[in-house]
Backbone as XML, in Angstrom:
<?xml version="1.0"?>
<chain id="A" units="angstrom">
  <residue number="1" name="MET">
    <atom name="N" x="0.849" y="-1.171" z="0.000"/>
    <atom name="CA" x="0.000" y="0.000" z="0.000"/>
    <atom name="C" x="0.894" y="1.232" z="0.000"/>
  </residue>
  <residue number="2" name="PRO">
    <atom name="N" x="0.627" y="2.193" z="-0.910"/>
    <atom name="CA" x="1.469" y="3.391" z="-0.979"/>
    <atom name="C" x="1.207" y="4.308" z="0.211"/>
  </residue>
  <residue number="3" name="PRO">
    <atom name="N" x="2.210" y="5.146" z="0.529"/>
    <atom name="CA" x="2.000" y="6.131" z="1.588"/>
    <atom name="C" x="0.861" y="7.065" z="1.196"/>
  </residue>
  <residue number="4" name="ALA">
    <atom name="N" x="0.286" y="7.751" z="2.184"/>
    <atom name="CA" x="-0.840" y="8.653" z="1.915"/>
    <atom name="C" x="-0.480" y="9.628" z="0.797"/>
  </residue>
  <residue number="5" name="GLY">
    <atom name="N" x="-1.312" y="9.672" z="-0.209"/>
    <atom name="CA" x="-1.091" y="10.574" z="-1.331"/>
    <atom name="C" x="-0.071" y="10.073" z="-2.338"/>
  </residue>
  <residue number="6" name="GLY">
    <atom name="N" x="0.563" y="8.912" z="-2.094"/>
    <atom name="CA" x="1.576" y="8.376" z="-3.003"/>
    <atom name="C" x="0.955" y="7.567" z="-4.121"/>
  </residue>
  <residue number="7" name="THR">
    <atom name="N" x="1.748" y="7.244" z="-5.077"/>
    <atom name="CA" x="1.281" y="6.422" z="-6.189"/>
    <atom name="C" x="2.094" y="5.143" z="-6.234"/>
  </residue>
  <residue number="8" name="VAL">
    <atom name="N" x="1.513" y="4.150" z="-6.822"/>
    <atom name="CA" x="2.178" y="2.863" z="-6.998"/>
    <atom name="C" x="2.681" y="2.801" z="-8.431"/>
  </residue>
  <residue number="9" name="THR">
    <atom name="N" x="3.954" y="2.441" z="-8.581"/>
    <atom name="CA" x="4.535" y="2.299" z="-9.904"/>
    <atom name="C" x="4.880" y="0.837" z="-10.115"/>
  </residue>
  <residue number="10" name="LYS">
    <atom name="N" x="4.407" y="0.287" z="-11.203"/>
    <atom name="CA" x="4.672" y="-1.105" z="-11.525"/>
    <atom name="C" x="5.866" y="-1.166" z="-12.470"/>
  </residue>
  <residue number="11" name="THR">
    <atom name="N" x="6.863" y="-1.995" z="-12.135"/>
    <atom name="CA" x="8.026" y="-2.171" z="-12.999"/>
    <atom name="C" x="8.283" y="-3.655" z="-13.192"/>
  </residue>
  <residue number="12" name="ASN">
    <atom name="N" x="8.912" y="-3.992" z="-14.289"/>
    <atom name="CA" x="9.314" y="-5.372" z="-14.534"/>
    <atom name="C" x="10.617" y="-5.647" z="-13.810"/>
  </residue>
  <residue number="13" name="VAL">
    <atom name="N" x="10.724" y="-6.839" z="-13.259"/>
    <atom name="CA" x="11.951" y="-7.250" z="-12.592"/>
    <atom name="C" x="12.750" y="-8.079" z="-13.586"/>
  </residue>
  <residue number="14" name="LEU">
    <atom name="N" x="14.030" y="-7.787" z="-13.685"/>
    <atom name="CA" x="14.893" y="-8.535" z="-14.589"/>
    <atom name="C" x="15.048" y="-9.961" z="-14.071"/>
  </residue>
  <residue number="15" name="ALA">
    <atom name="N" x="14.727" y="-10.910" z="-14.906"/>
    <atom name="CA" x="14.822" y="-12.321" z="-14.517"/>
    <atom name="C" x="16.279" y="-12.782" z="-14.567"/>
  </residue>
  <residue number="16" name="PRO">
    <atom name="N" x="16.639" y="-13.771" z="-13.753"/>
    <atom name="CA" x="17.989" y="-14.319" z="-13.836"/>
    <atom name="C" x="18.126" y="-15.182" z="-15.088"/>
  </residue>
  <residue number="17" name="PRO">
    <atom name="N" x="19.328" y="-15.241" z="-15.669"/>
    <atom name="CA" x="19.539" y="-16.099" z="-16.840"/>
    <atom name="C" x="19.386" y="-17.581" z="-16.470"/>
  </residue>
  <residue number="18" name="ASP">
    <atom name="N" x="18.784" y="-18.331" z="-17.367"/>
    <atom name="CA" x="18.632" y="-19.777" z="-17.197"/>
    <atom name="C" x="19.752" y="-20.456" z="-17.979"/>
  </residue>
  <residue number="19" name="LEU">
    <atom name="N" x="20.673" y="-21.098" z="-17.274"/>
    <atom name="CA" x="21.827" y="-21.722" z="-17.908"/>
    <atom name="C" x="21.395" y="-22.991" z="-18.638"/>
  </residue>
  <residue number="20" name="ALA">
    <atom name="N" x="21.791" y="-23.094" z="-19.920"/>
    <atom name="CA" x="21.321" y="-24.195" z="-20.756"/>
    <atom name="C" x="22.398" y="-25.223" z="-21.089"/>
  </residue>
  <residue number="21" name="GLU">
    <atom name="N" x="23.616" y="-24.766" z="-21.386"/>
    <atom name="CA" x="24.653" y="-25.700" z="-21.845"/>
    <atom name="C" x="26.028" y="-25.172" z="-21.472"/>
  </residue>
  <residue number="22" name="PRO">
    <atom name="N" x="26.889" y="-25.998" z="-20.923"/>
    <atom name="CA" x="26.718" y="-27.414" z="-20.602"/>
    <atom name="C" x="25.829" y="-27.611" z="-19.379"/>
  </residue>
  <residue number="23" name="LEU">
    <atom name="N" x="25.230" y="-28.778" z="-19.310"/>
    <atom name="CA" x="24.356" y="-29.119" z="-18.200"/>
    <atom name="C" x="25.161" y="-29.352" z="-16.932"/>
  </residue>
  <residue number="24" name="ASN">
    <atom name="N" x="24.513" y="-29.228" z="-15.798"/>
    <atom name="CA" x="25.182" y="-29.452" z="-14.520"/>
    <atom name="C" x="25.710" y="-30.882" z="-14.443"/>
  </residue>
  <residue number="25" name="LEU">
    <atom name="N" x="26.967" y="-31.012" z="-14.072"/>
    <atom name="CA" x="27.679" y="-32.286" z="-13.919"/>
    <atom name="C" x="27.814" y="-33.061" z="-15.220"/>
  </residue>
  <residue number="26" name="GLN">
    <atom name="N" x="27.658" y="-32.390" z="-16.359"/>
    <atom name="CA" x="27.806" y="-33.040" z="-17.660"/>
    <atom name="C" x="29.272" y="-33.338" z="-17.926"/>
  </residue>
  <residue number="27" name="PRO">
    <atom name="N" x="29.601" y="-34.580" z="-18.278"/>
    <atom name="CA" x="30.996" y="-34.867" z="-18.633"/>
    <atom name="C" x="31.331" y="-34.302" z="-20.005"/>
  </residue>
  <residue number="28" name="LEU">
    <atom name="N" x="32.467" y="-33.649" z="-20.104"/>
    <atom name="CA" x="32.984" y="-33.167" z="-21.377"/>
    <atom name="C" x="34.214" y="-34.003" z="-21.688"/>
  </residue>
  <residue number="29" name="ILE">
    <atom name="N" x="34.083" y="-34.905" z="-22.630"/>
    <atom name="CA" x="35.167" y="-35.818" z="-22.962"/>
    <atom name="C" x="35.763" y="-35.355" z="-24.278"/>
  </residue>
  <residue number="30" name="VAL">
    <atom name="N" x="36.969" y="-34.814" z="-24.200"/>
    <atom name="CA" x="37.633" y="-34.252" z="-25.370"/>
    <atom name="C" x="39.084" y="-34.704" z="-25.396"/>
  </residue>
  <residue number="31" name="PRO">
    <atom name="N" x="39.688" y="-34.747" z="-26.589"/>
    <atom name="CA" x="41.081" y="-35.194" z="-26.687"/>
    <atom name="C" x="42.066" y="-34.254" z="-25.998"/>
  </residue>
  <residue number="32" name="ASP">
    <atom name="N" x="41.800" y="-32.949" z="-26.000"/>
    <atom name="CA" x="42.762" y="-31.995" z="-25.458"/>
    <atom name="C" x="42.009" y="-30.811" z="-24.837"/>
  </residue>
  <residue number="33" name="PRO">
    <atom name="N" x="41.612" y="-30.914" z="-23.563"/>
    <atom name="CA" x="40.803" y="-29.861" z="-22.944"/>
    <atom name="C" x="41.422" y="-28.465" z="-23.017"/>
  </residue>
  <residue number="34" name="LYS">
    <atom name="N" x="42.725" y="-28.357" z="-23.003"/>
    <atom name="CA" x="43.384" y="-27.047" z="-23.037"/>
    <atom name="C" x="43.095" y="-26.308" z="-24.341"/>
  </residue>
  <residue number="35" name="HIS">
    <atom name="N" x="42.924" y="-27.040" z="-25.436"/>
    <atom name="CA" x="42.746" y="-26.411" z="-26.739"/>
    <atom name="C" x="41.338" y="-26.573" z="-27.313"/>
  </residue>
  <residue number="36" name="ALA">
    <atom name="N" x="40.541" y="-27.453" z="-26.761"/>
    <atom name="CA" x="39.187" y="-27.668" z="-27.274"/>
    <atom name="C" x="38.247" y="-26.582" z="-26.745"/>
  </residue>
  <residue number="37" name="PRO">
    <atom name="N" x="37.468" y="-25.944" z="-27.620"/>
    <atom name="CA" x="36.516" y="-24.934" z="-27.126"/>
    <atom name="C" x="35.362" y="-25.598" z="-26.378"/>
  </residue>
  <residue number="38" name="VAL">
    <atom name="N" x="34.934" y="-24.953" z="-25.314"/>
    <atom name="CA" x="33.762" y="-25.389" z="-24.562"/>
    <atom name="C" x="32.644" y="-24.406" z="-24.885"/>
  </residue>
  <residue number="39" name="HIS">
    <atom name="N" x="31.494" y="-24.932" z="-25.307"/>
    <atom name="CA" x="30.359" y="-24.083" z="-25.687"/>
    <atom name="C" x="29.479" y="-23.844" z="-24.468"/>
  </residue>
  <residue number="40" name="PHE">
    <atom name="N" x="29.260" y="-22.563" z="-24.142"/>
    <atom name="CA" x="28.381" y="-22.154" z="-23.059"/>
    <atom name="C" x="27.180" y="-21.442" z="-23.660"/>
  </residue>
  <residue number="41" name="GLU">
    <atom name="N" x="25.998" y="-21.771" z="-23.142"/>
    <atom name="CA" x="24.785" y="-21.153" z="-23.669"/>
    <atom name="C" x="23.760" y="-20.992" z="-22.557"/>
  </residue>
  <residue number="42" name="TRP">
    <atom name="N" x="23.010" y="-19.893" z="-22.627"/>
    <atom name="CA" x="21.938" y="-19.624" z="-21.673"/>
    <atom name="C" x="20.758" y="-19.071" z="-22.439"/>
  </residue>
  <residue number="43" name="LYS">
    <atom name="N" x="19.585" y="-19.135" z="-21.819"/>
    <atom name="CA" x="18.368" y="-18.655" z="-22.475"/>
    <atom name="C" x="18.302" y="-17.126" z="-22.379"/>
  </residue>
  <residue number="44" name="PRO">
    <atom name="N" x="17.771" y="-16.476" z="-23.419"/>
    <atom name="CA" x="17.679" y="-15.016" z="-23.381"/>
    <atom name="C" x="16.745" y="-14.548" z="-22.265"/>
  </residue>
  <residue number="45" name="VAL">
    <atom name="N" x="17.096" y="-13.410" z="-21.684"/>
    <atom name="CA" x="16.287" y="-12.794" z="-20.629"/>
    <atom name="C" x="15.570" y="-11.594" z="-21.241"/>
  </residue>
  <residue number="46" name="PRO">
    <atom name="N" x="14.219" y="-11.552" z="-21.152"/>
    <atom name="CA" x="13.510" y="-10.373" z="-21.670"/>
    <atom name="C" x="14.050" y="-9.111" z="-20.994"/>
  </residue>
  <residue number="47" name="GLU">
    <atom name="N" x="14.211" y="-8.077" z="-21.766"/>
    <atom name="CA" x="14.711" y="-6.775" z="-21.302"/>
    <atom name="C" x="16.238" y="-6.706" z="-21.165"/>
  </residue>
  <residue number="48" name="ALA">
    <atom name="N" x="16.941" y="-7.814" z="-21.216"/>
    <atom name="CA" x="18.404" y="-7.787" z="-21.074"/>
    <atom name="C" x="19.040" y="-7.254" z="-22.351"/>
  </residue>
  <residue number="49" name="ILE">
    <atom name="N" x="20.053" y="-6.398" z="-22.186"/>
    <atom name="CA" x="20.781" y="-5.889" z="-23.351"/>
    <atom name="C" x="22.205" y="-6.433" z="-23.401"/>
  </residue>
  <residue number="50" name="SER">
    <atom name="N" x="22.669" y="-7.004" z="-22.279"/>
    <atom name="CA" x="23.991" y="-7.618" z="-22.270"/>
    <atom name="C" x="24.066" y="-8.664" z="-21.167"/>
  </residue>
  <residue number="51" name="TYR">
    <atom name="N" x="25.116" y="-9.483" z="-21.266"/>
    <atom name="CA" x="25.340" y="-10.557" z="-20.309"/>
    <atom name="C" x="26.811" y="-10.573" z="-19.928"/>
  </residue>
  <residue number="52" name="GLU">
    <atom name="N" x="27.097" y="-11.119" z="-18.757"/>
    <atom name="CA" x="28.478" y="-11.335" z="-18.331"/>
    <atom name="C" x="28.592" y="-12.784" z="-17.880"/>
  </residue>
  <residue number="53" name="ILE">
    <atom name="N" x="29.537" y="-13.508" z="-18.485"/>
    <atom name="CA" x="29.787" y="-14.891" z="-18.090"/>
    <atom name="C" x="31.087" y="-14.923" z="-17.307"/>
  </residue>
  <residue number="54" name="ARG">
    <atom name="N" x="31.078" y="-15.690" z="-16.221"/>
    <atom name="CA" x="32.285" y="-15.887" z="-15.424"/>
    <atom name="C" x="32.557" y="-17.385" z="-15.328"/>
  </residue>
  <residue number="55" name="VAL">
    <atom name="N" x="33.821" y="-17.736" z="-15.422"/>
    <atom name="CA" x="34.269" y="-19.115" z="-15.250"/>
    <atom name="C" x="35.305" y="-19.095" z="-14.134"/>
  </residue>
  <residue number="56" name="SER">
    <atom name="N" x="35.156" y="-20.002" z="-13.184"/>
    <atom name="CA" x="36.029" y="-20.008" z="-12.020"/>
    <atom name="C" x="36.437" y="-21.425" z="-11.667"/>
  </residue>
  <residue number="57" name="THR">
    <atom name="N" x="37.546" y="-21.525" z="-10.968"/>
    <atom name="CA" x="37.988" y="-22.833" z="-10.461"/>
    <atom name="C" x="37.422" y="-23.107" z="-9.075"/>
  </residue>
  <residue number="58" name="THR">
    <atom name="N" x="36.661" y="-22.136" z="-8.510"/>
    <atom name="CA" x="36.051" y="-22.339" z="-7.195"/>
    <atom name="C" x="34.558" y="-22.006" z="-7.265"/>
  </residue>
  <residue number="59" name="SER">
    <atom name="N" x="33.766" y="-22.675" z="-6.468"/>
    <atom name="CA" x="32.321" y="-22.436" z="-6.466"/>
    <atom name="C" x="31.957" y="-21.077" z="-5.884"/>
  </residue>
  <residue number="60" name="MET">
    <atom name="N" x="32.861" y="-20.460" z="-5.128"/>
    <atom name="CA" x="32.631" y="-19.125" z="-4.575"/>
    <atom name="C" x="33.123" y="-18.029" z="-5.532"/>
  </residue>
  <residue number="61" name="PHE">
    <atom name="N" x="33.654" y="-18.421" z="-6.695"/>
    <atom name="CA" x="34.162" y="-17.507" z="-7.718"/>
    <atom name="C" x="35.272" y="-16.603" z="-7.181"/>
  </residue>
  <residue number="62" name="SER">
    <atom name="N" x="36.123" y="-17.169" z="-6.344"/>
    <atom name="CA" x="37.261" y="-16.413" z="-5.815"/>
    <atom name="C" x="38.479" y="-16.506" z="-6.736"/>
  </residue>
  <residue number="63" name="ARG">
    <atom name="N" x="38.460" y="-17.437" z="-7.694"/>
    <atom name="CA" x="39.545" y="-17.567" z="-8.672"/>
    <atom name="C" x="38.935" y="-17.634" z="-10.070"/>
  </residue>
  <residue number="64" name="ILE">
    <atom name="N" x="38.627" y="-16.461" z="-10.615"/>
    <atom name="CA" x="37.984" y="-16.378" z="-11.936"/>
    <atom name="C" x="39.051" y="-16.494" z="-13.021"/>
  </residue>
  <residue number="65" name="VAL">
    <atom name="N" x="38.833" y="-17.416" z="-13.948"/>
    <atom name="CA" x="39.783" y="-17.624" z="-15.043"/>
    <atom name="C" x="39.274" y="-17.047" z="-16.361"/>
  </residue>
  <residue number="66" name="GLU">
    <atom name="N" x="37.996" y="-16.721" z="-16.436"/>
    <atom name="CA" x="37.411" y="-16.115" z="-17.639"/>
    <atom name="C" x="36.252" y="-15.231" z="-17.206"/>
  </residue>
  <residue number="67" name="ASP">
    <atom name="N" x="36.219" y="-14.007" z="-17.737"/>
    <atom name="CA" x="35.153" y="-13.053" z="-17.439"/>
    <atom name="C" x="34.904" y="-12.255" z="-18.710"/>
  </residue>
  <residue number="68" name="ARG">
    <atom name="N" x="33.755" y="-12.467" z="-19.343"/>
    <atom name="CA" x="33.465" y="-11.795" z="-20.608"/>
    <atom name="C" x="32.102" y="-11.128" z="-20.571"/>
  </residue>
  <residue number="69" name="LYS">
    <atom name="N" x="32.025" y="-9.962" z="-21.187"/>
    <atom name="CA" x="30.759" y="-9.257" z="-21.366"/>
    <atom name="C" x="30.334" y="-9.452" z="-22.818"/>
  </residue>
  <residue number="70" name="LEU">
    <atom name="N" x="29.068" y="-9.842" z="-23.017"/>
    <atom name="CA" x="28.573" y="-10.205" z="-24.343"/>
    <atom name="C" x="27.184" y="-9.638" z="-24.592"/>
  </residue>
  <residue number="71" name="ALA">
    <atom name="N" x="26.836" y="-9.474" z="-25.856"/>
    <atom name="CA" x="25.476" y="-9.089" z="-26.219"/>
    <atom name="C" x="24.618" y="-10.324" z="-26.476"/>
  </residue>
  <residue number="72" name="GLY">
    <atom name="N" x="25.247" y="-11.428" z="-26.858"/>
    <atom name="CA" x="24.521" y="-12.649" z="-27.205"/>
    <atom name="C" x="24.348" y="-13.589" z="-26.029"/>
  </residue>
  <residue number="73" name="THR">
    <atom name="N" x="23.793" y="-14.759" z="-26.336"/>
    <atom name="CA" x="23.477" y="-15.735" z="-25.299"/>
    <atom name="C" x="24.298" y="-17.018" z="-25.398"/>
  </residue>
  <residue number="74" name="SER">
    <atom name="N" x="25.459" y="-16.932" z="-26.016"/>
    <atom name="CA" x="26.347" y="-18.088" z="-26.048"/>
    <atom name="C" x="27.768" y="-17.626" z="-26.347"/>
  </residue>
  <residue number="75" name="VAL">
    <atom name="N" x="28.716" y="-18.482" z="-25.977"/>
    <atom name="CA" x="30.118" y="-18.187" z="-26.242"/>
    <atom name="C" x="30.893" y="-19.502" z="-26.202"/>
  </residue>
  <residue number="76" name="ASP">
    <atom name="N" x="31.927" y="-19.593" z="-27.012"/>
    <atom name="CA" x="32.861" y="-20.721" z="-26.973"/>
    <atom name="C" x="34.128" y="-20.232" z="-26.290"/>
  </residue>
  <residue number="77" name="ILE">
    <atom name="N" x="34.557" y="-20.950" z="-25.265"/>
    <atom name="CA" x="35.752" y="-20.579" z="-24.520"/>
    <atom name="C" x="36.752" y="-21.716" z="-24.598"/>
  </residue>
  <residue number="78" name="SER">
    <atom name="N" x="37.973" y="-21.382" z="-24.990"/>
    <atom name="CA" x="39.041" y="-22.383" z="-25.032"/>
    <atom name="C" x="40.178" y="-21.899" z="-24.140"/>
  </residue>
  <residue number="79" name="GLY">
    <atom name="N" x="41.153" y="-22.748" z="-23.945"/>
    <atom name="CA" x="42.296" y="-22.392" z="-23.123"/>
    <atom name="C" x="42.144" y="-22.771" z="-21.661"/>
  </residue>
  <residue number="80" name="LEU">
    <atom name="N" x="41.102" y="-23.523" z="-21.333"/>
    <atom name="CA" x="40.912" y="-23.950" z="-19.951"/>
    <atom name="C" x="41.748" y="-25.199" z="-19.690"/>
  </residue>
  <residue number="81" name="ASP">
    <atom name="N" x="42.553" y="-25.143" z="-18.650"/>
    <atom name="CA" x="43.315" y="-26.323" z="-18.267"/>
    <atom name="C" x="42.366" y="-27.421" z="-17.794"/>
  </residue>
  <residue number="82" name="PRO">
    <atom name="N" x="42.759" y="-28.680" z="-17.954"/>
    <atom name="CA" x="41.927" y="-29.742" z="-17.382"/>
    <atom name="C" x="41.751" y="-29.491" z="-15.885"/>
  </residue>
  <residue number="83" name="GLY">
    <atom name="N" x="40.553" y="-29.662" z="-15.411"/>
    <atom name="CA" x="40.283" y="-29.450" z="-13.997"/>
    <atom name="C" x="38.824" y="-29.171" z="-13.736"/>
  </residue>
  <residue number="84" name="ASP">
    <atom name="N" x="38.534" y="-28.715" z="-12.523"/>
    <atom name="CA" x="37.172" y="-28.420" z="-12.099"/>
    <atom name="C" x="36.885" y="-26.945" z="-12.314"/>
  </residue>
  <residue number="85" name="TYR">
    <atom name="N" x="35.729" y="-26.646" z="-12.907"/>
    <atom name="CA" x="35.329" y="-25.265" z="-13.162"/>
    <atom name="C" x="33.859" y="-25.065" z="-12.816"/>
  </residue>
  <residue number="86" name="PHE">
    <atom name="N" x="33.507" y="-23.830" z="-12.575"/>
    <atom name="CA" x="32.135" y="-23.420" z="-12.302"/>
    <atom name="C" x="31.831" y="-22.218" z="-13.192"/>
  </residue>
  <residue number="87" name="TRP">
    <atom name="N" x="30.574" y="-22.080" z="-13.599"/>
    <atom name="CA" x="30.229" y="-20.923" z="-14.421"/>
    <atom name="C" x="28.870" y="-20.359" z="-14.033"/>
  </residue>
  <residue number="88" name="ASP">
    <atom name="N" x="28.722" y="-19.041" z="-14.216"/>
    <atom name="CA" x="27.447" y="-18.381" z="-14.034"/>
    <atom name="C" x="27.348" y="-17.220" z="-15.009"/>
  </residue>
  <residue number="89" name="VAL">
    <atom name="N" x="26.139" y="-16.670" z="-15.141"/>
    <atom name="CA" x="25.876" y="-15.581" z="-16.086"/>
    <atom name="C" x="25.042" y="-14.513" z="-15.384"/>
  </residue>
  <residue number="90" name="MET">
    <atom name="N" x="25.356" y="-13.242" z="-15.671"/>
    <atom name="CA" x="24.594" y="-12.120" z="-15.145"/>
    <atom name="C" x="24.002" y="-11.346" z="-16.322"/>
  </residue>
  <residue number="91" name="ALA">
    <atom name="N" x="22.711" y="-11.008" z="-16.219"/>
    <atom name="CA" x="22.033" y="-10.203" z="-17.236"/>
    <atom name="C" x="22.001" y="-8.752" z="-16.778"/>
  </residue>
  <residue number="92" name="THR">
    <atom name="N" x="22.089" y="-7.813" z="-17.748"/>
    <atom name="CA" x="21.993" y="-6.382" z="-17.471"/>
    <atom name="C" x="20.980" y="-5.780" z="-18.426"/>
  </residue>
  <residue number="93" name="ASP">
    <atom name="N" x="20.102" y="-4.898" z="-17.905"/>
    <atom name="CA" x="19.120" y="-4.246" z="-18.771"/>
    <atom name="C" x="19.551" y="-2.807" z="-19.084"/>
  </residue>
  <residue number="94" name="ALA">
    <atom name="N" x="18.727" y="-2.078" z="-19.834"/>
    <atom name="CA" x="19.070" y="-0.717" z="-20.266"/>
    <atom name="C" x="19.218" y="0.257" z="-19.100"/>
  </residue>
  <residue number="95" name="LEU">
    <atom name="N" x="18.593" y="-0.037" z="-17.963"/>
    <atom name="CA" x="18.701" y="0.820" z="-16.782"/>
    <atom name="C" x="19.890" y="0.428" z="-15.906"/>
  </residue>
  <residue number="96" name="LYS">
    <atom name="N" x="20.710" y="-0.491" z="-16.412"/>
    <atom name="CA" x="21.890" y="-1.001" z="-15.704"/>
    <atom name="C" x="21.527" y="-1.849" z="-14.491"/>
  </residue>
  <residue number="97" name="THR">
    <atom name="N" x="20.289" y="-2.347" z="-14.450"/>
    <atom name="CA" x="19.901" y="-3.305" z="-13.425"/>
    <atom name="C" x="20.554" y="-4.626" z="-13.780"/>
  </residue>
  <residue number="98" name="ARG">
    <atom name="N" x="21.134" y="-5.285" z="-12.782"/>
    <atom name="CA" x="21.835" y="-6.536" z="-13.037"/>
    <atom name="C" x="21.205" y="-7.651" z="-12.236"/>
  </residue>
  <residue number="99" name="GLN">
    <atom name="N" x="21.148" y="-8.840" z="-12.840"/>
    <atom name="CA" x="20.603" y="-10.007" z="-12.152"/>
    <atom name="C" x="21.456" y="-11.210" z="-12.506"/>
  </residue>
  <residue number="100" name="ARG">
    <atom name="N" x="22.078" y="-11.783" z="-11.498"/>
    <atom name="CA" x="22.893" y="-12.978" z="-11.695"/>
    <atom name="C" x="22.018" y="-14.194" z="-11.484"/>
  </residue>
  <residue number="101" name="GLY">
    <atom name="N" x="22.286" y="-15.217" z="-12.274"/>
    <atom name="CA" x="21.576" y="-16.476" z="-12.089"/>
    <atom name="C" x="21.742" y="-16.970" z="-10.661"/>
  </residue>
  <residue number="102" name="GLU">
    <atom name="N" x="20.728" y="-17.597" z="-10.149"/>
    <atom name="CA" x="20.737" y="-18.038" z="-8.761"/>
    <atom name="C" x="21.526" y="-19.321" z="-8.563"/>
  </residue>
  <residue number="103" name="ARG">
    <atom name="N" x="22.046" y="-19.871" z="-9.609"/>
    <atom name="CA" x="22.805" y="-21.119" z="-9.474"/>
    <atom name="C" x="23.982" y="-21.087" z="-10.427"/>
  </residue>
  <residue number="104" name="TYR">
    <atom name="N" x="24.886" y="-21.955" z="-10.200"/>
    <atom name="CA" x="25.981" y="-22.152" z="-11.131"/>
    <atom name="C" x="25.894" y="-23.572" z="-11.643"/>
  </residue>
  <residue number="105" name="VAL">
    <atom name="N" x="26.603" y="-23.830" z="-12.696"/>
    <atom name="CA" x="26.623" y="-25.167" z="-13.279"/>
    <atom name="C" x="28.041" y="-25.708" z="-13.189"/>
  </residue>
  <residue number="106" name="GLN">
    <atom name="N" x="28.158" y="-26.944" z="-12.798"/>
    <atom name="CA" x="29.441" y="-27.613" z="-12.690"/>
    <atom name="C" x="29.490" y="-28.727" z="-13.722"/>
  </residue>
  <residue number="107" name="VAL">
    <atom name="N" x="30.582" y="-28.788" z="-14.482"/>
    <atom name="CA" x="30.717" y="-29.765" z="-15.559"/>
    <atom name="C" x="32.055" y="-30.468" z="-15.427"/>
  </residue>
  <residue number="108" name="TYR">
    <atom name="N" x="32.077" y="-31.749" z="-15.706"/>
    <atom name="CA" x="33.301" y="-32.538" z="-15.663"/>
    <atom name="C" x="33.855" y="-32.693" z="-17.080"/>
  </residue>
  <residue number="109" name="ALA">
    <atom name="N" x="35.131" y="-32.370" z="-17.270"/>
    <atom name="CA" x="35.788" y="-32.567" z="-18.567"/>
    <atom name="C" x="36.890" y="-33.602" z="-18.383"/>
  </residue>
  <residue number="110" name="ARG">
    <atom name="N" x="37.073" y="-34.447" z="-19.380"/>
    <atom name="CA" x="38.088" y="-35.482" z="-19.265"/>
    <atom name="C" x="38.955" y="-35.512" z="-20.501"/>
  </residue>
  <residue number="111" name="ASP">
    <atom name="N" x="40.243" y="-35.623" z="-20.289"/>
    <atom name="CA" x="41.231" y="-35.729" z="-21.354"/>
    <atom name="C" x="41.243" y="-37.179" z="-21.825"/>
  </residue>
  <residue number="112" name="THR">
    <atom name="N" x="40.985" y="-37.406" z="-23.111"/>
    <atom name="CA" x="40.928" y="-38.772" z="-23.630"/>
    <atom name="C" x="42.249" y="-39.250" z="-24.199"/>
  </residue>
  <residue number="113" name="ARG">
    <atom name="N" x="43.252" y="-38.364" z="-24.206"/>
    <atom name="CA" x="44.549" y="-38.792" z="-24.741"/>
    <atom name="C" x="45.218" y="-39.727" z="-23.740"/>
  </residue>
  <residue number="114" name="GLN">
    <atom name="N" x="45.714" y="-40.845" z="-24.223"/>
    <atom name="CA" x="46.437" y="-41.794" z="-23.376"/>
    <atom name="C" x="47.926" y="-41.665" z="-23.643"/>
  </residue>
  <residue number="115" name="ARG">
    <atom name="N" x="48.671" y="-41.434" z="-22.588"/>
    <atom name="CA" x="50.113" y="-41.444" z="-22.682"/>
    <atom name="C" x="50.597" y="-42.628" z="-21.856"/>
  </residue>
  <residue number="116" name="PRO">
    <atom name="N" x="51.536" y="-43.389" z="-22.348"/>
    <atom name="CA" x="51.981" y="-44.565" z="-21.607"/>
    <atom name="C" x="52.396" y="-44.205" z="-20.183"/>
  </residue>
  <residue number="117" name="GLY">
    <atom name="N" x="51.758" y="-44.889" z="-19.222"/>
    <atom name="CA" x="52.167" y="-44.752" z="-17.825"/>
    <atom name="C" x="51.665" y="-43.531" z="-17.086"/>
  </residue>
  <residue number="118" name="ASP">
    <atom name="N" x="50.963" y="-42.583" z="-17.748"/>
    <atom name="CA" x="50.562" y="-41.395" z="-17.001"/>
    <atom name="C" x="49.106" y="-41.414" z="-16.563"/>
  </residue>
  <residue number="119" name="GLY">
    <atom name="N" x="48.292" y="-42.366" z="-17.055"/>
    <atom name="CA" x="46.904" y="-42.461" z="-16.625"/>
    <atom name="C" x="46.052" y="-41.272" z="-17.041"/>
  </residue>
  <residue number="120" name="ALA">
    <atom name="N" x="46.458" y="-40.526" z="-18.072"/>
    <atom name="CA" x="45.747" y="-39.304" z="-18.463"/>
    <atom name="C" x="44.284" y="-39.571" z="-18.795"/>
  </residue>
  <residue number="121" name="GLY">
    <atom name="N" x="44.004" y="-40.728" z="-19.369"/>
    <atom name="CA" x="42.626" y="-41.011" z="-19.743"/>
    <atom name="C" x="41.721" y="-41.253" z="-18.561"/>
  </residue>
  <residue number="122" name="ASN">
    <atom name="N" x="42.273" y="-41.423" z="-17.370"/>
    <atom name="CA" x="41.466" y="-41.700" z="-16.195"/>
    <atom name="C" x="41.230" y="-40.482" z="-15.317"/>
  </residue>
  <residue number="123" name="ARG">
    <atom name="N" x="41.810" y="-39.341" z="-15.642"/>
    <atom name="CA" x="41.629" y="-38.136" z="-14.829"/>
    <atom name="C" x="40.295" y="-37.498" z="-15.141"/>
  </residue>
  <residue number="124" name="ARG">
    <atom name="N" x="39.623" y="-36.998" z="-14.103"/>
    <atom name="CA" x="38.370" y="-36.271" z="-14.293"/>
    <atom name="C" x="38.651" y="-34.793" z="-14.176"/>
  </residue>
  <residue number="125" name="HIS">
    <atom name="N" x="37.989" y="-33.997" z="-15.010"/>
    <atom name="CA" x="38.126" y="-32.553" z="-14.976"/>
    <atom name="C" x="36.732" y="-31.966" z="-14.919"/>
  </residue>
  <residue number="126" name="ARG">
    <atom name="N" x="36.519" y="-31.069" z="-14.029"/>
    <atom name="CA" x="35.204" y="-30.440" z="-13.916"/>
    <atom name="C" x="35.263" y="-29.041" z="-14.475"/>
  </residue>
  <residue number="127" name="VAL">
    <atom name="N" x="34.239" y="-28.678" z="-15.217"/>
    <atom name="CA" x="34.090" y="-27.316" z="-15.706"/>
    <atom name="C" x="32.759" y="-26.839" z="-15.149"/>
  </residue>
  <residue number="128" name="ALA">
    <atom name="N" x="32.775" y="-25.794" z="-14.355"/>
    <atom name="CA" x="31.526" y="-25.351" z="-13.748"/>
    <atom name="C" x="31.452" y="-23.851" z="-13.744"/>
  </residue>
  <residue number="129" name="TRP">
    <atom name="N" x="30.275" y="-23.301" z="-14.019"/>
    <atom name="CA" x="30.063" y="-21.860" z="-13.994"/>
    <atom name="C" x="28.867" y="-21.557" z="-13.194"/>
  </residue>
</chain>
């Protein structure tokens, strides 16, 4: 209820981005994770004019290895070392209102190259945003 004599103004709230790809805990099995691009995609947010994707080696995003601002809803990122990663996306509208997705996605990537005696094909790598 508005204060006496006040008016109520209705505004749209910027929705958080819905992360689409890679799926949470999805294994990414590639010959060379360091050089293979990883495709990230999220659903468009009505009213959003830009997005920011972050990739981190920690779920608290204290060690960000990739941070990009984009107009679109997908990006291919390469150069990630084999390991565990997390990713999230933030939408921004024309009024500079920002909304980060309420969750992150964690993905496992695995190096399929076998080198004699090093067990490379058995290592698990997580990619999470």
